[in-house]
Steps between C-alpha positions, in 0.01 A plus 500: 500500500482120521210300632432141588275260684456153632338237278144557624530880513412536868836675553632758259781750523659798329862602513572870446871469421723325251554134579846390605659205323367187673700227666430129511520346846562125523485464881287220640239740641455680167478169318229379737317836484492512120521135396832567324740790549360845579568794268413839644574869478537728802306825514481773764198452724394855419476409128269200552123533519311178580126446449335204667765481773242328723546194276875479564601228743839568653722213604793585728764284329790618716574743779551783249280412202137427428351382172166604361265291292137524391269332749257417219708368207830438682723707270841583646532877476719679755830459684488743790778585745296742721809669644613610153366787289427270205285200413558230237234438235476172311580562134232252396232721659585798279257558212650531153863566421711601799774675301760314707718192479633278774831638629640219716438179693531480881522213748600266219651253751141416598364460146306190405685214334236471228607810303813678384580869489627549149420863415854630569385749763704549820436241770549554873483271801353790702358848442755739349262795528539792742272499808303802376384568150564824316193698400399410144423767242133599476309330218 
């Protein structure tokens, strides 16, 4: 089981499944949301338990997606497409070692000009992932 929190601790969470390999999104919205590019892992909603949810401020960033951040310390924490059965969790909010490594980069055509992507991982102009996520193995 993995756990995490925002910087001030008002929001904490537990994930009751193995974490999927995260992706790094370089789209303009993710860059503005995180201050750089956004690295997150997707977990089934049923595997995520959030404490302090009253401190999450949700911003509807597009017709299909909202983003959650702490209303107290401002930490970027969640990428939430409500119509899907999963939610994205910011890797930086996870406490301790995640046991994962970044798998790929998406929306690289929108990346900032101030950095390069030099890690040799696959790079995509869009999302190459299927519309629904397979159920991860229990932790």
